[in-house]
N, C-alpha and C positions, 0 to 999 in steps of 0.2 A: 531919962534912961539913955545909956550909951549904946553904941552899936554892939559891943561885945556882950553887954547884958541882954540886949534884944536877941542876939544869936543863941543865947542859952535857953530862951523861951521855946517851947514846942508849939509851932504853928499848927493849928487844926484846920484842915481843909475838907470841905464837903464837895463831892462831885455828884450832882443830881442829874440823872439821865431821864428825860421824859419821852417815852415812846410806848404807844399802845401795843404795837406789834412785838417789840422786844420784851415788854412786860409779860406778854402772853406766851413768850418762847417761840414766836414765829421766825425770829432771826436773832443772831448774836449781835449784841451791841459792840460797835467798834469805837465810836467817838468817846465814850466814857473811859475806855482803856487808854486811848490816845491822851486824853487830858491827864489821867493818873500818871502815865509814864513820862510825859513831857514836863508836867509840874514837878515830879520827883527829880528828874534830871536838873531842872532849873534850880530848885531849892537846894539840892546837894551842891551844885556848882557855887551857889552863894553862901554855902556853909550854914544854912538854917537847919534847925531841928524841926521835924514835922511829922504829922501823921495824916494820912488821907483815908477818908471813908467814902465809899461809893454807894449810891442808892439808885435803883432802877424802878421807876414808877410809871404808871400810865399817865396820859395827858389829862390829869384831873386836878382841878384847882385846889380841892381840899387836901389832897396828898402833898402838893407842893407847899401850901401854906403851913401844914404841919411840920415839914422838914425845915422850912425857913424859921419857924418859931423855935425849933430845936437848935438851929444854928445861932440864934440870939443868945443862947445860954453860954456857949463856949466855943465859938468858931471864929476864925480870922479871915478866911476866904471861902467863897462859894462859887463854884463854876457850875452852870447848868448847861445841858446839851439838849437841843431840840425845842420845838415850840416857838421859834422866833420868826416864822414865816407868816403867810397870809391865809392859810387854810382855816377852816372852821375849828379844827382841833388844836391849832397853835395858840396856846393860852399862856405860855411862860411870861412873855412881856406884859401881858394884861394883868397878871398877878403880881409880878415883881415891881413894875414901874410905880404904882401907887404907894408901895412900901418904902421906896427910896427916901432917905433923909437928905442925901446929896446925890445928884446925877453927875456922872463923869462923861458927858456927851462927846467930848472930843475924841476919845478912844474909838468908839464905835463909828463915829463919822469918818475918821481917818481910815479905819479898816474897810468900810463900805467903798470908799473912793479907791483905795489901793486895789482891792479885789475886783472892782468893776472894770478896771483897766483891761483885765483878761477875761472876765466873766460878768457881763452887764446884769445878769440875774442877781448878783450880790446886792444891787440897789433895792431889792425887794425885802431884804432882811430888816427886821424891826429890833434887832438886838440892842440891849442896853447894858451899861456898866454904871456902878455907883456904890453907894454905901447904904446899908440898912443897919441902923443903930451902931452895932459894934463889929461889923464885918464888911469886907469888900465883896461885891458880887459882880460876876461877868456872865451874861447869858450868851451862849454860843449856839450856832446852828447845829443840827444833828448830823449833817454830812461829814464824813471823815476828812475829806479834802478841805472843807471850810473850817473845820475844827483846827486843823494844822495851821491854816493861814491866819486865823484869828489869834491863836496862841502865840505865833511868831511875833505879832505886833503887840499883844498884851504884855509879853515878857520884856519888851523894851522899856516899859515904865513900871512894872510891877514892884520891883525892889524899892524904888523911890516912893511909890504910892504907899507901900507898907510902912516904910520908915516915917514918912510924913504923918500918916494916919495914927501911928503909935507914938508920935512926938519923940522920936529917937534923934538924939544929937549926934551928927556925923562929923562935926568939926568943933 
């Protein structure tokens, strides 16, 4: 497939926010909206067609697995928000990591190191990136500040990752 053919494809993106409190309506989710907005801006800048669907679920394994199974049907990228820390309810990484067919560990290692320069607590993140069958997945923290920081670094390699993953010939 050529780059122009790939750009004709509609990329399907899931944004899955895991938050018990936001799912109950106790506060408004900000991180999921940040992901939607920044991903939209990035993909528009790269001239990709896309549609983004956002889900807000409690920190529950079954709900996350159900959405990841849905993503296997026709999704290109999944971003999760929340559940990457060390509390008892932080289950995102525990669910996602065993499902990875390929882990892209360098991305999250780099982000943890970069963010830890100004916020040592970033080293407590267990976030992962990789591939689950037919889509790329990035697990982001639920903090709006951390979401922005992670996306900034992810977008440095996302276009190349998409093109490589879909065997797009760029030259």
